[in-house]
C-alpha positions, 0 to 999 in steps of 0.5 A, spaced: 809 384 201 806 389 197 802 390 191 802 392 185 798 395 180 798 391 173 798 395 166 795 392 160 796 396 155 794 396 148 801 395 144 809 395 144 809 401 143 805 404 149 809 399 152 815 402 151 813 409 152 810 406 159 817 404 160 822 409 158 817 414 163 818 409 170 811 409 171 811 403 178 807 396 176 808 390 171 805 391 163 801 386 160 801 387 153 795 386 148 796 385 140 791 382 138 787 384 134 780 383 135 776 388 131 777 383 125 777 375 123 773 370 127 772 370 135 769 366 140 766 368 148 771 364 151 778 368 150 783 363 154 780 356 150 783 352 144 778 354 140 780 361 141 787 361 138 786 356 133 781 360 131 786 366 131 790 362 128 787 360 122 786 368 121 792 370 122 795 366 118 790 366 111 789 373 112 796 377 113 801 371 113 801 372 120 805 365 123 801 367 131 806 365 137 802 361 140 806 360 146 808 367 147 801 369 147 798 365 152 805 365 156 803 374 156 796 373 159 798 369 164 799 373 169 791 374 170 791 367 173 796 370 178 791 377 180 793 377 188 800 379 186 796 385 184 792 392 187 789 393 182 788 393 173 789 399 169 787 398 162 791 403 156 786 403 150 785 409 145 779 411 142 778 408 136 774 401 133 781 397 134 782 399 141 776 397 142 774 391 140 781 389 145 778 393 150 771 390 151 775 383 150 780 385 156 774 386 160 770 380 158 777 376 159 779 379 166 771 378 168 772 371 166 777 369 170 774 372 176 778 376 178 776 381 183 781 388 183 779 394 181 779 395 174 781 403 171 781 407 163 785 411 161 784 413 154 785 417 149 783 422 144 781 429 145 787 432 147 786 440 150 789 444 145 790 439 138 785 440 133 785 431 132 784 426 135 791 422 139 793 415 140 796 415 147 803 414 145 803 421 141 802 424 147 807 428 150 808 426 157 804 431 160 799 429 156 800 423 158 800 423 166 794 428 166 791 422 162 793 417 168 791 421 174 784 423 170 783 415 170 776 414 169 774 407 175 770 403 172 764 401 176 760 394 175 755 396 171 760 399 166 764 390 166 758 389 166 756 393 160 763 391 156 761 382 157 754 385 154 757 387 149 763 382 148 758 377 147 754 381 142 760 381 138 760 374 138 754 373 137 751 372 131 746 379 131 750 385 131 743 390 131 743 390 138 749 393 139 744 400 136 740 400 143 747 402 146 750 407 141 745 412 144 746 410 152 750 414 156 757 411 160 763 411 162 767 410 155 767 416 152 768 414 144 764 408 145 758 411 140 763 412 135 766 406 134 759 401 133 757 406 129 764 406 126 763 398 126 756 397 123 758 401 118 764 396 116 759 392 113 756 393 105 751 398 103 746 396 101 745 399 094 754 401 093 755 393 096 762 399 100 764 399 107 765 406 109 772 405 110 771 403 103 767 408 100 772 412 104 778 409 101 775 411 094 773 418 096 781 420 098 783 416 090 777 421 086 779 428 091 787 428 092 792 427 087 795 420 088 802 419 086 802 410 089 798 406 094 804 407 098 800 415 098 795 413 098 796 408 103 798 414 108 791 418 106 788 413 108 792 411 115 791 420 116 784 419 114 780 413 117 775 417 122 774 412 128 777 405 125 784 407 127 786 400 123 794 399 122 798 400 115 798 391 114 789 391 115 789 397 110 793 395 105 789 389 104 783 393 104 787 398 098 788 391 094 781 389 094 779 395 091 784 395 085 778 394 081 776 400 082 781 405 079 788 405 074 795 404 077 800 408 073 807 411 073 806 415 079 799 416 078 792 413 082 787 414 078 779 410 080 776 408 073 768 407 071 769 402 075 769 407 080 766 412 079 760 408 079 761 405 085 761 412 089 755 415 085 752 408 087 749 405 080 752 399 082 752 394 088 759 390 088 758 386 094 758 380 089 765 382 087 767 384 094 766 378 098 770 374 103 770 370 107 773 376 112 768 375 120 767 381 124 766 377 131 761 371 130 759 374 124 760 373 116 762 380 114 758 379 106 752 375 109 749 382 112 749 388 110 748 396 111 742 400 110 741 407 111 734 408 110 733 402 116 739 405 119 740 397 121 744 391 118 740 387 114 741 380 111 743 379 105 739 377 100 
């Protein structure tokens, strides 16, 4: 029996695209968004599914079909059917946290197959960073031809990062930011992650500050209009509609919504000027992996996370 390639994609959009282009092999579609909410180091476990289901229901009113997800990743319990695993993930933080988890899951299942990474971002002749599903067929085929074979060192790095993400000290990411690796966008993503914590001066995360800056800079007509800008100008986060909608709604104390107009109010201007810390006003039960977001603040002067007093 000829063994096949196993493709692990970052979502249904890419899975459908690969099927349209007739890529050979089986496809596992990874549908989690592990960049938000609590996680456990052991992924295929009852505890992991329990806390993920609760988080997605509490924060996004999403009912997780646990049986469907378990059935999807069950393909990894039959690695003898495959000759290699090809990971399709993008340049952003959303994808990178999922990528770190997937590589760790593969190792937790003691799978010894060759691992390859197809990672989009910068594309020759294009100004903007591109997601895999945004690539033209020829560009996607070129990315596939140039896929990176992950070394033992690369795999160990991913395992270490997942352990750190599920742990209590995210400052351990800092030394990795300045290291070279086979993951060209990892440093940008880890920087972006640390800046998701509230700024020690304003209480705003980097993403929240960016959204308020968009309201100040552009003639925003509505929350829907703001969402479009936030999706396009979010840098290395890679957040989806529902994630950014939640943040926009949470920031409502900083802007006034009128007919055909969204404007910063006095509180919003104070926040951008750093005149007051809004940690207590914004505080929520959001977790990033092993730690609660508002238990820490990011100090720009010290370039690290500090405990919230």
